[in-house]
C-alpha positions, -999 to +999 in steps of 0.1 A: -791+577+524-780+538+524-804+510+532-799+518+567-811+555+569-775+564+577-756+595+560-733+581+528-698+595+531-663+587+518-657+566+547-688+545+544-671+514+533-656+507+564-685+505+587-690+468+565-670+442+585-668+426+552-653+456+530-616+442+541-625+406+535-638+417+499-607+438+493-580+406+501-546+408+507-538+423+470-562+454+478-543+465+509-517+480+486-541+501+470-529+536+469-549+563+491-541+598+486-550+619+517-565+655+510-541+668+540-509+649+527-495+681+516-496+702+548-488+674+568-455+665+550-446+705+554-457+708+588-431+677+593-404+690+570-409+657+552-408+650+518-443+642+502-455+612+501-480+609+475-500+583+490-505+559+518-513+527+513-549+510+520-536+490+551-517+521+565-548+540+562-573+519+578-545+514+610-544+552+609-582+557+612-579+535+641-550+550+658-566+582+650-598+572+668-580+559+700-562+590+699-596+610+703-612+594+727-581+597+748-585+636+743-626+631+752-618+609+783-590+634+798-611+664+791-640+650+810-615+642+843-607+677+838-641+687+844-643+663+874-665+638+852-658+601+852-657+591+814-677+563+806-657+528+793-652+528+760-624+496+755-630+471+728-622+445+749-645+452+771-673+462+747-667+428+730-668+407+761-700+422+774-717+403+740-707+435+714-742+452+725-760+475+698-755+516+707-785+531+724-785+566+717-811+585+744 
């Protein structure tokens, strides 16, 4: 657990908004090995890339989470439920309110 009582995990550093500033431009080229990279390369029939740069990994995380938000929204609509607004710009324009968990 960290100081906020949150469970620590492999992506914990990305929760800190200063992480990328601390890493700096030179750190974005650091290679990150993906544990499922071999399976993906095989499925795509592609040569195995040994690793991705940190910058590509950060972009992947952002895009992949967007993909899953879309999946959830589509499923909610198929069940007749209007999904909540989860757009980043809307949250930022609302003053970046903290989450309230019911």
